[in-house]
Residue, then its C-alpha position, 0 to 999 in steps of 0.5 A: m932390455n930397452s929399445i936401444e940395446e935391441q937396436l944395437i944387437v940388430l945392428d951387430e947381427q947385420l954387421e956380421t953378415y958383411d965381410p971383414t973388409q966392409r965391416w972395417f970400412i963401416y967402422l972407419v967411416t963411423g969413427i971418422g963421423i964421430l970424430a968430425m961431430s966431436w970436432m965440430f962441437f969443440v970448434s963451435d964452443m971455442l968460437d963462442q968463447l973467442s967471441t965472448l973474449q973479444n967482446e970483453h977485450t973491446n969493452l976493456i979497451t973502451q974502459i981503459q981509454q975512458s979512464s986514461p989520463e988523456a981522457y980525464q984531461a980532455k974532460i977537464t979541458h972541456t969542462t973548463q971551457m964550458i965554465l969560462e964560456k958561462k962566466r963570459m956570458i954572465v959578465d956580458i949580461e952584467n955589463q949589458k945590465q949596467a949599461l942599460l941602467i946607466q942609459i936609463s938613469q942618464s936619459q930618462g931619470l927613471l932610476f933613483d941614485n943616491r949620488q945623483y940625489a946629493e948632486i940635486l941637493d947641491l944644485l937646489l942650494e946653489r939655485s936658491v942662492q942665485l934667486g935670493l931665497n932665504i932657506e930656513l930649513i931643508q930636511s931629507e927623509d928616507t921613505d923607500k915605499v911604493f908610490f904606484g906600481k913599479v914606481k917607488q918613493f925613495k926620498k921626501l924633501t921638505i924645504k922652508g924659506s922666504a922670498n918673493f912670489r916670483e922667486i918661489v915659483a922660479f925655484l919650484t920650476f927649477i926643482e921640476e926640471q931636474k933629470s929625475l922622477v920628482v913630484i912637488d907634493n905640497v906647497q904652502i905660501h904665507s904672504d902676511e909677512e914682509k916676504p912670502v914664506f913658503e914650505a914645499t914637500v918634494l918626493y923623489m922616486g924611481v922605478a923599482l927593478 
């Protein structure tokens, strides 16, 4: 017989010493206590389950709201606005770049431009006619090589002709006065003819971006 059984036997013997009314009262109080404790355990368990269900319900509502068509529409709208803003920024930057390139090209002649180069050739021919030069050869060659640092040599222009010395100097000066990065690399003048014969090599350059 274990200690618990012995304690129960002792408790029964003690209860036998009480009169029936006291014993019933003790039984009643004991039963109520057992019921109260059982009810407390039951209620506590139900409260835990209720709290868990409430948390699950809150999480479910949040997921539904995040997955709702309205939420997706809001996300799409926000993403579209961001894309449009980025596109506007890119366009603004490109416009600023083009404006800067045009400004540099027009004001300082640092950039090489094929259209401007063609206009320069037309001006050179026109000026040679005005000065009375006899142009025998004008040859343009693409070079596209580094001249110095960020400066690239894009074209090499060879000009051959004949004229008076003063007209040759005026023509070469006109070349140097053009709005472009230009270097007269070599000039040869032969004066053993009726009119001096010249050959000039002109380099047209620009800043490499």
